[in-house]
Residue frames as a rotation matrix with the C-alpha (Angstrom) as fourth column:
MET 1
0.603 0.795 -0.067 -0.03
0.797 -0.604 0.009 -0.01
-0.033 -0.059 -0.998 0.05
THR 2
-0.461 -0.739 0.492 1.40
0.736 -0.628 -0.253 3.41
0.496 0.246 0.833 -0.92
PRO 3
-0.419 0.332 -0.845 0.76
0.582 -0.616 -0.531 6.55
-0.697 -0.715 0.065 1.23
GLU 4
0.613 0.674 0.411 -1.53
0.783 -0.452 -0.427 9.14
-0.102 0.584 -0.805 -0.23
ARG 5
-0.488 -0.755 0.438 0.06
0.822 -0.566 -0.061 12.06
0.294 0.330 0.897 -1.94
THR 6
0.049 0.469 -0.882 -0.57
0.617 -0.709 -0.343 15.50
-0.786 -0.527 -0.324 -0.46
LYS 7
0.913 0.326 0.247 -1.23
0.391 -0.520 -0.759 18.50
-0.119 0.790 -0.602 -2.74
SER 8
0.689 -0.670 -0.276 2.27
-0.607 -0.742 0.284 19.84
-0.395 -0.029 -0.918 -2.09
GLU 9
-0.199 -0.757 0.622 4.00
-0.104 0.648 0.755 16.61
-0.974 0.086 -0.207 -3.32
PRO 10
-0.220 0.008 -0.976 4.59
-0.955 -0.207 0.213 16.44
-0.200 0.978 0.053 -7.07
GLY 11
0.872 0.425 0.243 3.41
-0.339 0.882 -0.326 13.45
-0.353 0.202 0.914 -9.16
PRO 12
0.317 -0.791 0.523 5.73
0.478 0.609 0.633 11.11
-0.819 0.049 0.571 -10.76
TYR 13
0.032 -0.388 -0.921 8.11
-0.689 -0.676 0.260 12.73
-0.724 0.626 -0.289 -13.29
THR 14
0.605 0.294 0.740 7.71
0.169 0.861 -0.480 10.98
-0.778 0.415 0.471 -16.67
GLY 15
0.938 -0.271 -0.216 10.24
-0.323 -0.461 -0.826 12.84
0.124 0.845 -0.520 -18.82
THR 16
0.255 -0.947 -0.195 14.01
0.264 0.262 -0.928 12.69
0.930 0.185 0.317 -19.02
ASP 17
0.478 -0.179 -0.860 15.78
0.878 0.124 0.462 12.45
0.024 -0.976 0.216 -15.62
PRO 18
0.920 -0.107 0.377 16.77
-0.051 -0.986 -0.156 16.14
0.388 0.124 -0.913 -14.89
ARG 19
0.679 -0.714 0.167 19.76
-0.135 0.103 0.986 14.89
-0.721 -0.692 -0.026 -12.91
LEU 20
0.153 -0.617 0.772 21.26
0.805 0.531 0.264 13.58
-0.573 0.581 0.578 -16.11
GLU 21
0.558 0.192 0.807 20.54
0.712 -0.610 -0.348 16.79
0.426 0.769 -0.477 -17.93
ILE 22
0.976 -0.163 0.143 22.10
-0.215 -0.808 0.548 18.81
0.026 -0.566 -0.824 -15.21
ILE 23
0.404 -0.841 0.359 25.19
0.134 0.443 0.886 16.68
-0.905 -0.310 0.292 -15.11
GLU 24
0.280 -0.240 0.929 25.49
0.954 0.182 -0.240 16.89
-0.111 0.954 0.280 -18.95
TYR 25
0.821 0.147 0.552 25.21
0.263 -0.955 -0.138 20.67
0.507 0.259 -0.822 -18.82
LEU 26
0.867 -0.483 0.123 27.69
-0.358 -0.431 0.828 20.94
-0.347 -0.762 -0.547 -16.07
HIS 27
0.277 -0.777 0.565 30.22
0.599 0.599 0.531 18.86
-0.751 0.191 0.632 -17.97
LEU 28
0.196 -0.117 0.974 29.92
0.919 -0.324 -0.224 21.29
0.341 0.939 0.044 -20.89
HIS 29
0.311 0.059 0.948 29.84
-0.033 -0.997 0.073 24.28
0.950 -0.054 -0.308 -18.62
PRO 30
0.011 -0.330 -0.944 31.93
0.770 0.606 -0.202 23.41
0.638 -0.724 0.261 -15.47
TYR 31
-0.890 -0.446 -0.096 31.89
0.415 -0.704 -0.576 26.90
0.189 -0.552 0.812 -14.14
ALA 32
-0.404 0.854 0.328 28.13
-0.055 -0.380 0.923 27.40
0.913 0.355 0.201 -14.32
ALA 33
-0.843 0.184 -0.506 26.04
0.536 0.211 -0.817 28.35
-0.044 -0.960 -0.276 -11.28
ASP 34
-0.648 0.690 0.321 22.41
-0.257 -0.595 0.761 29.37
0.717 0.411 0.563 -11.07
THR 35
-0.565 0.605 0.561 19.20
-0.767 -0.136 -0.627 29.47
-0.303 -0.784 0.541 -9.18
VAL 36
-0.426 0.474 0.771 16.44
0.307 0.877 -0.369 26.83
-0.851 0.080 -0.519 -9.57
ASP 37
0.623 0.756 -0.201 14.66
0.146 -0.365 -0.919 29.21
-0.768 0.543 -0.338 -11.97
GLY 38
0.218 -0.628 -0.747 17.82
-0.900 -0.425 0.095 29.89
-0.377 0.652 -0.658 -13.90
ILE 39
-0.717 -0.499 0.487 18.61
-0.323 0.856 0.403 26.21
-0.618 0.131 -0.775 -14.16
ILE 40
-0.034 0.836 0.547 15.16
0.475 0.495 -0.727 25.60
-0.879 0.235 -0.414 -15.55
HIS 41
0.749 0.324 -0.577 15.16
-0.193 -0.727 -0.659 28.54
-0.633 0.606 -0.482 -17.81
TRP 42
0.413 -0.740 -0.532 18.78
-0.896 -0.434 -0.093 28.34
-0.162 0.515 -0.842 -19.03
TRP 43
-0.528 -0.783 0.328 20.45
-0.721 0.618 0.314 25.10
-0.449 -0.071 -0.891 -18.40
LEU 44
-0.378 0.388 0.840 17.70
0.170 0.921 -0.349 22.61
-0.910 0.011 -0.414 -19.10
SER 45
0.732 0.649 -0.208 16.19
-0.079 -0.222 -0.972 24.41
-0.677 0.728 -0.111 -22.05
ARG 46
0.293 -0.662 -0.690 19.52
-0.933 -0.355 -0.055 24.62
-0.209 0.660 -0.722 -23.61
GLN 47
-0.648 -0.528 0.549 20.46
-0.537 0.828 0.163 21.00
-0.541 -0.189 -0.820 -22.79
ARG 48
-0.044 0.764 0.644 17.23
0.229 0.635 -0.738 19.83
-0.972 0.115 -0.203 -24.18
TYR 49
0.781 0.178 -0.599 17.57
-0.471 -0.462 -0.752 21.87
-0.410 0.869 -0.277 -27.29
GLU 50
-0.158 -0.931 -0.329 21.17
-0.973 0.090 0.212 20.47
-0.168 0.354 -0.920 -27.81
THR 51
-0.664 -0.012 0.747 19.88
-0.164 0.978 -0.130 16.90
-0.729 -0.209 -0.652 -27.27
ALA 52
0.419 0.878 0.233 16.87
0.171 0.176 -0.969 17.34
-0.892 0.446 -0.076 -29.49
LYS 53
0.518 -0.308 -0.798 19.09
-0.797 -0.514 -0.319 18.98
-0.312 0.801 -0.511 -32.23
ALA 54
-0.574 -0.807 0.142 21.42
-0.732 0.582 0.353 15.94
-0.367 0.099 -0.925 -32.03
VAL 55
-0.397 0.516 0.759 18.51
0.225 0.856 -0.465 13.46
-0.890 -0.014 -0.456 -32.31
ILE 56
0.661 0.722 -0.206 16.78
-0.034 -0.245 -0.969 15.41
-0.750 0.648 -0.137 -35.17
GLN 57
0.148 -0.692 -0.706 20.05
-0.946 -0.307 0.103 15.68
-0.288 0.653 -0.700 -37.07
ARG 58
-0.808 -0.349 0.474 20.58
-0.268 0.935 0.232 11.85
-0.525 0.061 -0.849 -36.83
ALA 59
-0.002 0.896 0.445 16.97
0.326 0.421 -0.846 11.31
-0.945 0.143 -0.293 -37.94
LEU 60
0.708 0.286 -0.645 17.49
-0.420 -0.564 -0.711 13.63
-0.567 0.775 -0.279 -40.98
ASP 61
-0.273 -0.885 -0.376 20.71
-0.920 0.127 0.370 12.04
-0.280 0.447 -0.850 -41.90
ASP 62
-0.689 0.080 0.720 18.97
0.069 0.997 -0.044 8.61
-0.721 0.019 -0.692 -41.99
LEU 63
0.444 0.892 0.085 16.12
0.257 -0.036 -0.966 9.90
-0.859 0.450 -0.245 -44.01
VAL 64
0.437 -0.391 -0.810 18.64
-0.833 -0.515 -0.201 11.37
-0.338 0.763 -0.551 -46.53
ASN 65
-0.624 -0.781 -0.007 20.50
-0.706 0.561 0.432 8.15
-0.333 0.275 -0.902 -46.73
GLN 66
-0.445 0.610 0.656 17.32
0.327 0.792 -0.515 6.20
-0.834 -0.014 -0.552 -47.12
GLY 67
-0.921 0.029 0.389 16.35
0.374 -0.220 0.901 8.66
0.111 0.975 0.192 -50.12
VAL 68
0.043 0.984 -0.172 13.23
0.998 -0.049 -0.030 9.74
-0.037 -0.171 -0.985 -48.49
ILE 69
0.855 0.164 -0.492 14.47
0.185 -0.983 -0.007 13.47
-0.484 -0.085 -0.871 -48.15
ASP 70
0.381 -0.744 0.549 17.06
0.624 -0.232 -0.746 15.63
0.682 0.627 0.376 -49.94
CYS 71
0.384 -0.376 -0.843 19.56
0.530 -0.658 0.535 17.85
-0.756 -0.652 -0.053 -48.26
VAL 72
0.512 -0.189 0.838 20.21
0.745 -0.388 -0.543 20.98
0.428 0.902 -0.058 -50.39
GLN 73
-0.277 -0.681 -0.677 22.90
0.883 -0.459 0.100 23.44
-0.379 -0.570 0.729 -49.76
ALA 74
0.815 0.577 0.049 21.59
0.559 -0.761 -0.331 27.05
-0.153 0.297 -0.942 -49.97
ALA 75
0.563 -0.546 0.621 23.61
0.346 -0.526 -0.777 30.08
0.750 0.652 -0.107 -51.15
ASP 76
0.427 -0.343 0.837 24.62
-0.755 -0.645 0.121 30.86
0.498 -0.683 -0.534 -47.59
ASN 77
-0.553 -0.701 -0.451 25.79
-0.459 0.708 -0.537 27.39
0.695 -0.090 -0.713 -47.02
THR 78
-0.405 0.543 0.736 22.79
-0.795 0.188 -0.576 26.54
-0.451 -0.818 0.356 -44.92
ARG 79
-0.986 0.043 -0.163 21.55
-0.035 0.894 0.446 23.03
0.165 0.445 -0.880 -45.30
VAL 80
-0.361 0.932 0.026 17.86
-0.886 -0.334 -0.323 22.77
-0.293 -0.139 0.946 -46.14
PHE 81
-0.935 0.059 0.349 15.88
0.111 0.986 0.128 19.49
-0.337 0.159 -0.928 -46.13
ARG 82
-0.132 0.893 -0.431 12.86
-0.964 -0.217 -0.155 18.66
-0.231 0.395 0.889 -48.34
LEU 83
0.572 0.499 0.651 10.97
-0.214 0.857 -0.470 15.67
-0.792 0.129 0.597 -49.68
SER 84
-0.500 -0.813 0.297 13.22
0.096 0.289 0.952 13.86
-0.860 0.505 -0.067 -52.14
LEU 85
-0.328 0.337 -0.882 12.53
-0.819 -0.567 0.088 14.71
-0.471 0.751 0.462 -55.66
ASP 86
-0.887 0.027 -0.460 12.24
-0.220 0.853 0.473 11.03
0.405 0.521 -0.751 -56.48
ARG 87
-0.730 0.634 -0.255 9.50
0.610 0.438 -0.660 10.72
-0.307 -0.637 -0.707 -53.91
LYS 88
-0.348 0.649 -0.677 7.68
-0.375 -0.758 -0.534 13.78
-0.859 0.068 0.507 -55.17
SER 89
-0.575 0.130 -0.808 7.43
-0.812 0.031 0.583 12.16
0.100 0.991 0.088 -58.61
GLN 90
-0.860 0.258 -0.440 5.92
0.258 0.964 0.061 9.02
0.440 -0.061 -0.896 -57.04
GLU 91
-0.747 0.623 -0.232 3.18
0.108 -0.231 -0.967 10.99
-0.656 -0.748 0.105 -55.35
PRO 92
-0.220 0.762 0.610 -0.23
0.974 0.205 0.096 11.22
-0.051 0.615 -0.787 -56.78
PRO 93
-0.717 -0.106 0.689 -1.29
0.298 -0.940 0.165 14.60
0.630 0.324 0.706 -57.96
ARG 94
-0.734 0.445 -0.512 -3.12
0.461 -0.226 -0.858 16.78
-0.498 -0.866 -0.039 -55.46
ASN 95
-0.087 0.784 0.615 -6.61
0.819 -0.295 0.492 18.22
0.566 0.547 -0.616 -56.17
GLU 96
-0.699 -0.302 -0.648 -6.26
0.625 -0.698 -0.350 21.88
-0.347 -0.649 0.677 -55.14
């Protein structure tokens, strides 16, 4: 039997373990120091962005390798991703 939770106690956290995110951030920024609000606003949001960016980049690379999307170099050297031209030719025409 588990004790009842009071209103002041938070429910179970179902996302990424913030301890790991804090440690990852501090490994990258060993001189960082902040308040709880600062850690939430700056450290964790930045760490989550960096983690998400790496995950999304791997997903995009996989889709390029599979021929699902193309990666096009823009004039300013920015990489832009779009549906593969081969895939576009395989799509049925849209009724617009």
